[in-house]
N, C-alpha and C positions, 0 to 999 in steps of 0.2 A: 504493500500500500504506500502511496505517496504521502509523506508527512507534510511536505510543502510543495506548492505548485504555482508557478507564474505562467499565465496564459495570455500572451499578447499584451503585457503590461506596459503602459506608457506613463510618463510623469515629466513635468517641467516645473522648475522653480519660477515663482511669480516675477522675479526680477529679470527673467530671460536668461539666455545663454545656455547653460547645461540642461540637457534633457535626456530621458531614456525613451527609446522607441521600441515597442513590440518585443519586450523581453520574454523569452520562453525558456523555462528550465524546470526541473523537478528534483526533489531530494527524497529518497526512499526512507521509510521508517528505519531507524537504527543506523543510518549511513553517516559517515564522517566525510564532509565535503569541504575542500578549500576553495575560496574565491580570491583569485589573484588579480592584481592590476595596479598601475601607477596611481599617484595622487590625482584625484579628479576623474577617475575612470568610471565612478558610479557605484563602487562597492558599498559605501556607507548608506547611500540612498536605497540600495537594495535591502539592506538590513532594516531600515526604518519603514520601508513598504511592507516588509514581511510581518510586522506585528502591529501595523496601523498607526505608527507614529506619524507617517506620511500617508496620504490617501492617493491612490492611483487616479490619474486622469482618464485612463481607459484600460480595458482588459480586466482580468480577474485574478485575484490572489486567493488560493485555497489552502486551508490548514486541515489536514486529515479529511479532505473532501468537502469541508464546509467553506463556503465563500465568505471572505472577510467583508463585513459591512458594518454600518453604524449600530445595527441591532445586536450584533454578537461581538462587538469590539472588546468589551470587558472580558469575555470568556477567552477570546483569541489571545489577548495579552497575558492571560494566566497560563496559556499553553505554549506561548513563544516568548522566552526570556532573552533579553539582550544585555550583554556586558560590553561597555564601551571602553575606549582607549585609556582615559585618565581616571584612575581609581578615586582620586580626590574629588572628582565631580559626582561620584556615586555614593560615597560614604555620607550618611545623613545623621548619624548619632556618634557620640564621643566614646561609647563603650561598645566593644565588639558584639556582644550578644544582643544589645539593643539595635545595633545597625542591621544585623542579620534578621531580626524579628520585624523590622519596619514594614516590609511588603506584606508579610503574613498577617500582621495586625490590620493593615489597611483593607484587606479583603474580608475582615471580620471573622477570622478563625477563632475558635474557643482557645482559652489560655493554655489548656492542657495540650492541645494539638500544636499550638505555636511552640511550646517547649520541646515537643518531640521533633518538630521540624528544625529547630535550632540545633538540636543534637545531631540530627541526620546531616544537615548542611555542613556544620563544622567538622564532623567526622569525615565527610566526603572530600573536603579540601585540606584535611590534615591540620586543622587549626583548633582542635579541642582544648589544648593547653592555654590558648589565648582568649578564652571566653570572656574573662573579666578585664582584659587588657584595654589600654587606651588606644584608639584607632590611630591617632596622630603620631604615636610613637612607633608604629610598625614600619617595616621596610616597604618599598614599592611593591615587591612581589607578594608580601603578606597582605597589603591593602587590596591588591587585585584578587587574592584568594578570598578575602572577606566580601568583595563585590560579587564574586561568583557565588559565594555561600548565600548572599541575600537573594539572588535569583533562584538558587536551588531550593530555598525555603518555600518558594511558591510551587515547587515540584512541576516545572514545565516539562512538556513532552519534547520540545525543541529548544536548544540553546544556540544563540548566535553570538559569536565573539567578534566584535567589530574592532579590529586592530588592538586587541586587548593586551598584547605583549609589546607593543611598539615603544612604550616609554620605559621598559624595564631593561636591566642589564642582562647579560647572557644567562646568569644563574637564575634570575627571576623569571626569564622566559621559559627556561627548562622546567621550573617548578609549576608554572601554569599549564604548560603543554602536558606534563605528566598527569596533572589533575584531570584535564579534559579527556585524555586518552583513557584514563581509568573509568570516568563517568560513561564514556561511550561504550567501553568494553563490558563493564560490570553492571551498569544501570540501564544499558541498552538505549541511552539517550541519543537522539538525533542531534548532530552538531554541524553547524555551518561556521567554518573558521575563515573569517575575512582577514587576510594578511598580505604583506608585501615581502615576507621572508620565504624564499623558495624551499628552504630546509623544512619549514613547517608543513608545506604542501606535500612533501615526500611521505609524511606520516598518515596521510588521508587516503580514503578509498578512491576518491575521484577529485578532479580539479576543474574549476571553471575560470577562464581568463576573460576579464572585461577590459574594454578600451572605448573611451568616449561614449559611455552609456549603452554599449552593445556587448553581447557575449560573442567573443571572436574565436574561442577554443573551448572544447569540452573533451574530457577523457581521463584516463588514469594518469597519475603523475608522470609515469614513464613515457606515455604517449605524448604528453604535453612537452616535456623537456627534450624529447627527440627532435622537436621542431625549434631548435635553438635559434637559427637564423631569423625565423619569424617572430620569436619572442623578443628579440632585440628591437624589432620595429615597434613593439609596444612598450619599450623602456623597461623590459624585464630581462632577467639573466638566469643562468644556470645556478643550481645550488653549489655549495663549495666542492662537493665531491665531483660534480660534473666539470667544474673549472679545473680541478686537479688532473682529471683525465686528459683534458685538452692541453694542459701545460706539460704533462709527461710525454704526450704524443709529439708536441712541438720540440721537445728535447731529444727526440729520437727513440723513445721507449715504445714498444709495441703493446700497448694496453688497450683493451676494449673500452668503448663508451659505455659506462655503466653508472647506475645510481646505487649500487649495492657495494658496501664497503668490503665485504668478504670476497666478492668477485675481483675487485680492484687489488686487494692484498694478494690474491692468488696469482694475478697477472704480473704484479711487481716481483713476487718471489720467483716466478718462472723466468722472468727476464734476468734477474740477478744470478740465478743458477746457471743459465745458458751463457752468461757473460763471464763467468768465473773460470 
């Protein structure tokens, strides 16, 4: 079953300029999909259209088969949670457990259920020990975990991460990606990961590439990165392992183009053995 579906969706900002025209794609239930694109390609607009923050000018957005409209907007937003780029813009309370509880309280859940959801969400992101901590004193990666926990407390069926690792250092990015992968694998949560990091796309089941409000590529990460020359025209590049393959080839080493570290290691070992 499709968890999320865009059918000929169009949108234009009132001030003119950028617009999306006839966007068509779907995400299956339980799938982990990356959305790649340079700044201004339409990635964040897509995220906001998916849960009704923005309203499409034309076409249809469906969540588990239900068409997004004014009448069911409240329910759709409970089913589609969005985590944005800057955690400081999402944290609303000074204490961690109060921050995580905010969304659940706003939808009127009983106190006992809110407590259970705080426990579930903090456990899911590995922040149980910080329940009573001051949010302002947390690291960037920890704040982003709390932002994710706040969305998880709503128990959404779909989580959209809109450049959620962009402001973090490498360690913080790794922490967040580990959380997302675990939620997708263990909780069977459908995840749409909007990112400009090609390494993050490698971890996904499928990748979508956007450029100037259009989807210009779709496929597995391997299929997408095989089209390296085309990616460059969209201001995108290979992940680090792909660049390493190209550099080794340029230096005269016969290694295959691969996105698998084990395959690359075997090729390098073979080359070194033959050359010794």
